[in-house]
Phi, psi and omega in degrees: 000136186277133183258016179293129181255148180243137177288155194243135172252129181261145171229166177272332176213138181247358185294127175089008183271156174284340179265143187256156178305144184056019177276154177255131185224152168300139179232139177245135165237126187224123174218122180292129173280134187282150179268124178295322177308306174304321181291332181273329187260351185224102178298347178264359179296304183309305178302324181294299189302328169301316185290312179301320175302321177289314184297314179313306180297314173303325188285325169295319172299315184285324179298326183250048183300327183296327179268008173056048180305152184209110183279128180235130179254122165234134183051041180059033175237130185259133182231159171234127172258150175240163167284169194282356176280026183265136173265111188288339175288328174287328177293317176300309182298318175299321177298323173287335172297307177310312179297322179298327182286319179303313182297320182297312189283320177276336176090010181225132165304127171260143168246174177213153167285142190213117177219131178243132177204175172250149176222159181266145179258110187234144177267145195301317194261018176251145176273154184294155180285165183304315182285344180256358183312311191278004181248002178285120174258198177286164175295132182303319188282353178260357178263170170266072186298321181295327173299317187282318187209020171265170173214176177262125172262116181273134173289156182266179180270031184231076180296128181219148172279102182267353186079010179274335190234156185290133172295150183295317181298319173295323179297310175303315173303312181303314184291323180288325167299330179281327183284325179305129183253127177257125174245134183271123179264000000 
């Protein structure tokens, strides 16, 4: 019998979900590392990269619909879980495509914190099932998961526009349009 424990992602309710209490799933953590120089020199960069981070997670979930990807946030840290029929090599490749697109729009190569592991999904108010009691580990968002099983995913030197993300110029124009105040006389 295996003594392996799994880090846990907690959700408030699993009713009506395709994922079951105490089930173990491939889990992804993907966070773009912000460029310090762009943060100092461009006031639009930080809001843009925060928006793009959310777009990346949404695009990963939407791209892998056959694997029934689901975004779960614990302690304000977003993770994506998949059913077992996922090819994590394809996920990694798609994450690099997204990094290349960020590089295309910002003019700077970007890297990301990237982690793939297996985690257990549990409902907050339920006890673990009898067969899974010994497999419950610590809450994933409260562990040092990046140190334990994470890596830095490097973008390539081939920035391309793949059509997945909002262009930086469009974001800047939209921000300026929202800032303009119209007064009626």
